[in-house]
C-alpha angles and dihedrals in degrees: 000000000000090000091054092049090050092053092049090049092052091047093053097044107035112020122087125242092268090063092052091052090050091047090064088074089055090048091054090051092052093043094052093037088223128114104226125211121269091250091054092051090050090053091053093049092045091050092051091047092052090049092052091047089052092053091048092051088058089047089240090136098039096108124135109247120222116211111253112254121235088246092058090046091051092047092052091048091050093050092048091051090051091050091048090052093049092050092049096039110033113180099221142003088259090057091052091055093044095049092045090052092044091240123147111208124195087224095055120107090240092063095038090056095052120113118264096259095045091046092051090051091051093047096045095098090052094049091049089064093059125088132191113247111247115250092240090058091051090050091049091053092051092049092049094051095045094048098038096105095043096099120187096254093189090068096035093057095040112116122229134182134193103261105144091266132116113245094210133059122265091249090055091049090051090051091052090046090054090053091051092047091051088053091050090049090057089053092049090052094047110107090210090070103034099094133041090238095053091045092052090054095058118106126228090255092054091048091052097044098041102038116006100047096045090051092050093046091050090050100045102040121117099011116185093248102035137294130296113230114226118211122196097171092103088236115174116268112251089211092052091046091051092051095046093048096047108120097357130110101209113067117244131200120248125230118281112221118202090239133009130193108219138184129188121218126168091346090308122122110215125190114222102165140028128194131192120189140183131200119279086268109056130187122219092244092054090049092051095045093049090048092057093042091052099054090047090053092049091048090051088049094053092046091049091053091046087062089058103038144336113254118195112286119243087020114061117061143162114248121229121190122190122191114193110177106313095336118101119196124195115209135171131198117201138159122244124225090277093053095253113143116238123194117205133188105215107176145337136200144170118258103230109222088179129034109291121155102205094042090049093052092047092051092048090051091052095046094047089049089052090051092050092049093050091051092053095041092051091049092050092048095049090051092048092048090051091052092045091057088068099026111032115207117260135207094023108181128201123267111285091225109158121236115272140172112291095237092078101023 
């Protein structure tokens, strides 16, 4: 290695330009790791010679050469010695990779040890990308943080019921629709979903994070009585865990829905919505398994809330959303006045991965319906929790989940 470095140093410092041009043939041999034939080497040299002659004919190389000063010669020698030292004594494993790839990182020791002026010159492109935050933006951030907990109690304590009416104005529904359409537009412009082949290659996680979650966030933002938090961490359901551990000694894990809609009230985390999803391509067995898993999760959710309070029967329900391929199904499980669980399929639609008018309108209808249901359900639950704080529920029975094979229990 030291012998090779010495030869390169001699070539740079002492040999004329002709030697450097001829050395390119040697470089090509080293780069390709193949010893070419003599005729091939002659062709390379001849091609370089013709190129230089062409430049000379245009007087591109007719520049008066000034003899290199001793200072320049010394500076080159110093720089080469520094480079040799760095190559032979890299500070870290990262430095080895960077030097080998001919990359200069602002976090490398070589750059950190530069003088102030040289370092500023090196970092100038980075600094040019930064902008100072406007004062109005800073003020807006301060106002948002200071007023975050000041909820509009007039809307939060307002009571709603399911009565076939929208709980928000038409202008608000149009605003929400525009948000959903903007989200769909981003999907339609995403190269990952433009062709059937690329769509078939996407995983379930990509489908959820890139399409399903943005649609839900656009639909459930800015509710009249506070937001619904959406969790995609596949955390275990507290309701499922409570049901599975009832009457047993050894602790069991609860089910882990793909997405949960959560609210926090008086330090309690309450699950209002569950979602199970497949990939864009869904098998019949996956569709059937997720359907069973979903109604069990919603039943656990209703039973868990019954242990906390008693929402109005035939009104409050737990939402279950199933996405099988590009079909989204909206379901609700509620208890009637006699405490018997009822599971309803409310609506379904296709998720348009490409522009499609009728599919888009059907999806908007489903998502706005979901939004309306969540507003009412949250209102009913808040009222029931308030009543339970003074009159705790009695005779709370366990979840009436039917027996099932242990593999999916």
